[in-house]
N, C-alpha and C positions, 0 to 999 in steps of 0.2 A: 790578444789585445786587451788593454785595460778597458773595462766595460762598466758603465753605469746603467742601472735598470730603474725605470719609473713605472710604478704600478700600484694599484690598491686592491686588485681582485684575484680570484682563484685562477683564472686563465693566465694572467700575467705571472703569477707565482709558479705555475706549472712550466711555463715557457722559460722563466728564469732558471729553474733547476735543470731543464733540458739544455739550455745554452751553456751552463757550467759543465754539464756532462760532456759536451762536445768541444770543450776547450776554451770557452770565454773566461777570461780572468776578471770575475765580477768584483770590482773594488768598492762599489757603492750602490746603495738602494735608496731611492726616494719614494716615500709612501705617505699616506694620510696619517695624521695622529689618531690614536685611539680615543675612546673605546670604539669597537665595531658598531656601526650604525645598522640596526636590523632592517631599516627601510632602503638601504643601498644594496642592490642586487650584487651578490658575489663578493662583497668586501671581506678581506681577511688580513691577518697580521703577518708581518715579515721579520719580526724580531729573531725567531729561531733560525730562519734561513740566513740572515745576516751573520749571526753568530757562527753557524756551521761553515760559511764560506769565508769568514774573516773580513766581511765587507762593512764599510761604514754605513750606518743607517741614519738617514736624514728624514725627519717628518715635516711635512708642509701641506698647507691647503692651497698654496699658490706656487706652481712650478716655476713661474716667471718672476717671483719676488726676488729682489736684489740679494737677500741673504741666502736664498736657495741657489741662485746662479753662482754666488761666491762659493758655497759649499761644494757644488759639483765641480767648479773650476779647480778647486784645491785638490781634487782627485785626479786631475790631469787625464781625462778620459780620451781614448781613441774612438770608441764606439759608444753610442747611447741608444737604448731601446725604450720606447714608450708603448707599453702594451697593457691596456686596461687602465686608462686614465681619461677623465671626462673633460679635460681642459686642453686647448691647443697650446703647443709650445711656440714661443716667438723667437725673433731673430737672435737676440742676445744669448738665449739658451742654446739654440741650434748651432751657433758658432763655437760652442765649447768642445765639440767632438771633432777631432782632426780627421777621422775617417768616415764621419757621417752619423746622422740620427735616423733611426728606423722605427717604423710603427707597423701595426697589424690591424687589419679591418676585416670583419666577418662578412664580406661579400666579395664578388668577383669584380673588382674595380676595372674600368671606371664606372661601371653601373652601380647604383645604389650606395653612393656616398651618404654620409650623414648618420642619423641616430636610429636607435631601436631596430637594428637590422634583423634580428631573429623574429620578433613579432611581425614585422612587415613582410618578411619572406613568406610566412604562412598566410597572412591576411591577403596578400596579393596573388596567392596561388602559384608561386614558383615551383617548378619541378626540381630545380637544383639551385644551389647557392655555393658558397665556398669561403675561403679565407685568402687574403692578399697580404704579403709582406712587401712593404714599399718604403722608399726613402722620403724623409720629411725634410724639405728644403725651404719652406716658408710657413707662415701661419694659416694658410688655407687648409681646409679639411680634406684629407684622403686624396690628395692630388699629385703626389710625387711619383717618380719613376718606379715601376714595378720590378721587384727582385724575383718573386716567385708566387705561385698560386696553387691552392689545393681545392679541388671540386668536391662538394658534398651534395649528394642526391637527397631530395626531400620526399619522404614516404607520404602516401595519401592520408594516413592517420597520424602524421608527425605532430608532436606537441612541442611547446617551447622547452619543456624539460628535456626531452629526448634529443631535440636539435641542438640545444645548448651543449649537451655532453659530446655530441659528434663534432660540433664546431670546435670545442675545446681540444679534442684529439687532433683535429686538422691543424690547429695552431702549433701544437708540439711537433707534428710531422714536418711542418715548414721550418721550424727552428733546427731540427736535426739535419735537414737537407741543406739549408742555406747559411746558417751561422758559420759553419766551417769555411764556406766559400767567402763570406764577408771577412773572416779573419785572414784568409789567404789573399784577399784582394782580387778574387776572380769572379765574384758574384755579378750577374747581369744587372743592367739598369735599362728597363724598357719604358720609354716615355708613354704616359697615358694620352689617349686622344680625347681632348675636351669635348669634341662634337658628339661623342658617344657616352658622355657622362650623364648620370641622373642622380637625384638626391632624395632621400627620405627624411621627413621632418621628425623632430623630437616628439616622443609620446610622454604623457604624464599620467599618473594613476587615474585621474578623472576621465581620461579617454576610454577607460574600460567599461563604462556604463552600458548595459544591455538595452537595446531598443527592441521590445518584443514584437513590434510590427514587422521586423525583418524575417525573411524566410529561414526556416530551421536549419538547412544545410550551411548557410553562412554564419548563423549563430554558433554552430558547431565549430567552425573555423575560428570564430571570435574568441570562444572559450579556450581552445587548445593553443591559440597563438599567445595568450596572455597568462597562462598558468605559471606555476613555479618555474624558475626563480623570480618571476615578475609579480606585480601586485595582484593580478587576477581580474577577470571580468566580474561585474557585480550588478546587482539590482537591489530593490528595496521591498520589504514587507512592512507597510505602514512607515514608521520612522526608522526602522532597523535595517542596517545594511546586510545584504546576503551576498557573500563571495562565492562564485561558482568555479570550482577548480577542475571539474571534469563533467562532461555532458555528451549526449549523442542524439541525433535526430531520429524521430519516429513518425509514422503516419498517424493521423487522427481520424476517427470514424465520423465524428460530428463536428459542428462548428461551435466555436466559443470565442469570446473576446480575447484579443492578444494579451498575454500576461496572466491569464487565469490558470490556476492549477486545476486540471481537469481529471486527474487520476493519481492515486498513490500506488506505486509499484514497489516490489521488494528492493529494486535497485535505486529507487528515488522517485520524487514527484515528477509528473509529466505536465509541462507548461505549454499552453497554446501559443503559437507564434503567428506572425503575419500569414504564413503558410506552413502547415505541418506542426509538429510538436517537438519539444526538447525534453529528454529525461535528464534531470539534474542528478548525476551519479555521485558527486562529491561537493558538498557545500560547507560553508563556515558562516555561522550566524549566531547572534545572541537573541534572535527573535523567537526561539522555541521551535517546536515541531511545526512544519508546514502542513497545512490541511487542504484537502480538496475543496474547491470553491473560493479559496483565497486569491487575491489579486496582487501580482507583483508589478513593480514599475516605479 
């Protein structure tokens, strides 16, 4: 089937290549204009993929803009996939695909619709999450009928980096399994139960600030949930920002005010928390060397 792909990120790119491998006739790709924004997690270019597949490349910041709708309509798509795009598509765009518009969301819908699913999965202590391939029938988020799902278990020491990789692999698995069924017209459509739906709200970089009055085990979760490819958990030494990319909880022998660097170890400084301590194993800062006795916060 004539297929148009909408994406700006690495997961969407991997899924696009997988869809082409299993028979999708990718005639067009809609993506963000360059250059790559280093602050946008996972953004990548699609020029080479479009050239390899002989697909028309359309760059846009607004997927619902009249010129974008017209460009996609000119491609006469039967299927459209929106995978790795931060904007909801609206009715005029949805009507372009004769056989449907489909999206993918990295949770097990109808649970956990919305934003920042990988950080929230770790922060809320989930033992498993997954990816859902679903049909987009209106401009509400993540609410359409489910085509297929893949379950991803979350390890006790999972980080955003490792979970992102396994979630990306699960996206590709779903494409391999269900895109041939969509092309053949045999894919399932299982309605979601809205009574079982829940939603995670959007996170912004400033949500990553560390409150040292928190117990150390939760701050361990806080750091690993927001590490690369996300902006990272952070604190301050004086006026300088300190990003914490990796940490682990430890017991403290004595009491100290929360945020105090109580010890310097080979693996990093130990910071007193509301309960216990946190070894900062990987940090990024322009503040110079952190020293015992300094106060973070």
